[in-house]
Structures are given as structure tokens and as C-alpha cells.
C-alpha positions as CSV (number, residue, x, y, z in Angstrom):
1,M,92.5,85.9,113.9
2,S,90.0,88.7,113.9
3,D,89.0,90.8,110.9
4,P,91.4,93.8,110.3
5,Q,88.5,95.9,109.1
6,N,87.0,95.8,112.7
7,N,90.4,96.7,114.2
8,P,92.5,98.9,111.8
9,H,95.5,98.7,114.1
10,E,95.7,94.9,114.0
11,E,97.1,94.6,110.4
12,H,100.2,96.6,111.3
13,G,100.5,95.5,114.9
14,H,99.8,98.9,116.3
15,G,97.4,99.8,119.1
16,P,96.2,97.8,122.0
17,R,95.3,94.1,121.8
18,P,91.7,93.2,122.6
19,G,91.1,93.4,126.4
20,E,94.0,95.8,127.0
21,K,93.6,99.3,128.3
22,K,93.3,101.9,125.4
23,Y,95.3,105.1,125.9
24,W,94.6,108.4,124.3
25,L,97.5,108.1,121.8
26,D,96.2,104.8,120.5
27,N,93.6,106.8,118.6
28,P,95.1,108.0,115.3
29,K,93.0,111.2,115.4
30,N,94.7,112.2,118.6
31,V,98.1,111.7,117.0
32,D,97.0,113.8,114.1
33,L,95.9,116.5,116.5
34,I,99.4,116.6,118.0
35,W,101.0,116.9,114.6
36,Y,98.6,119.8,113.7
37,A,99.2,121.5,117.0
38,L,103.0,121.2,116.5
39,A,102.7,122.6,113.0
40,G,100.5,125.4,114.2
41,A,102.9,126.3,116.9
42,C,105.8,126.4,114.5
43,F,103.9,128.6,112.1
44,L,102.9,131.0,114.9
45,L,106.6,131.2,116.0
46,F,107.6,131.9,112.4
47,V,105.1,134.7,112.1
48,A,106.1,136.1,115.5
49,D,109.7,136.4,114.4
50,F,108.6,139.3,112.1
51,F,107.2,141.3,115.0
52,V,109.9,140.7,117.7
53,E,112.6,143.2,118.2
54,K,116.0,141.5,117.8
55,H,119.2,142.5,119.5
56,P,121.8,140.6,117.3
57,H,125.4,140.3,118.1
58,F,126.3,139.3,114.5
59,P,124.6,140.4,111.3
60,I,123.5,136.9,110.4
61,E,121.3,136.9,113.5
62,E,119.1,139.5,111.8
63,W,117.9,137.0,109.1
64,V,114.3,135.9,109.3
65,N,114.0,132.8,111.4
66,F,117.7,132.4,111.7
67,Y,117.5,130.5,115.0
68,G,115.0,128.0,113.6
69,F,117.2,127.2,110.7
70,Y,120.3,127.1,112.9
71,G,118.6,124.6,115.2
72,F,117.3,122.5,112.3
73,I,120.8,122.3,110.8
74,G,122.3,121.5,114.2
75,C,119.8,118.6,114.7
76,V,120.5,117.2,111.2
77,F,124.2,117.4,111.9
78,L,123.8,115.5,115.2
79,V,121.8,112.7,113.5
80,L,124.4,112.4,110.7
81,A,127.3,112.4,113.1
82,A,125.5,109.8,115.3
83,A,125.1,107.5,112.3
84,Q,128.8,107.7,111.5
85,L,129.7,107.3,115.2
86,R,127.6,104.2,115.4
87,K,129.7,102.6,112.7
88,V,132.8,103.1,114.8
89,L,131.4,102.1,118.1
90,M,129.1,99.2,117.1
91,R,130.1,95.7,118.3
92,D,128.9,92.3,117.3
93,E,125.8,91.0,119.0
94,D,127.7,88.4,121.0
95,Y,130.7,90.7,121.8
96,Y,130.4,90.4,125.6
97,E,129.5,86.7,125.7
98,R,132.4,85.9,123.4
99,K,134.8,87.9,125.6
100,S,133.7,86.1,128.8
101,D,134.0,82.7,127.0
102,E,137.6,83.4,126.0
103,D,138.4,84.2,129.7
104,G,136.9,80.8,130.8
105,K,134.3,82.6,132.8
106,G,131.4,81.9,130.5
107,Q,128.0,80.7,131.6
108,Q,127.9,77.0,132.3
């Protein structure tokens, strides 16, 4: 096993293995750059909301950054709903194998 200090990705299992092709997202600095670019774009859109003329249909649409908050709340709701739906729809790991074994058509 090689020294984790020489390859910082090795201790957590991230990044390419020795001899594999290295992609641009394997470099943590590039991942940080994406996060900073995303945060900067969000900030610019937040600031732009103060200068854009709005044509609201409802009074709540006049609030500062209403659509950003509305979208965020919608995404949070979808994640929470999916977590609950998973509990209802989830099956045992061997659900299909067990079903075929009961029918007598299991793998032999």
C-alpha cells in the first residue's frame, strides 16, 4: 500500500488509481472552483432581482427573491416526499428472486 501523503485521495478511496487516466474533476481545486462559481452565480442572480422589473400576478410575487425561495422549498418538499415514498415502495433485497422461487421457476 502506498503512502496516503503522496496521494491524498487514497485514504478515502477518491480519485483515480495509479495508472488510470486523471480527469479534471479529480482535482479538488477544480471542484472548489465549481462551488465558488455556483455561489457567485446565485449571488449575482440575487442582486439582479433588485434591478429587474417584475410583472406579478399575485402580491407575494413582489417579495425579494420569491422564486428562489419558492424553488428551494419545492426541492426540499420533493426530497422529503421521496424519503417517505421510499418507505412505502421499498422491497426486500431478494424480493424478485424469492417470488420466482415460489413459482418453481427459480434459477437452477
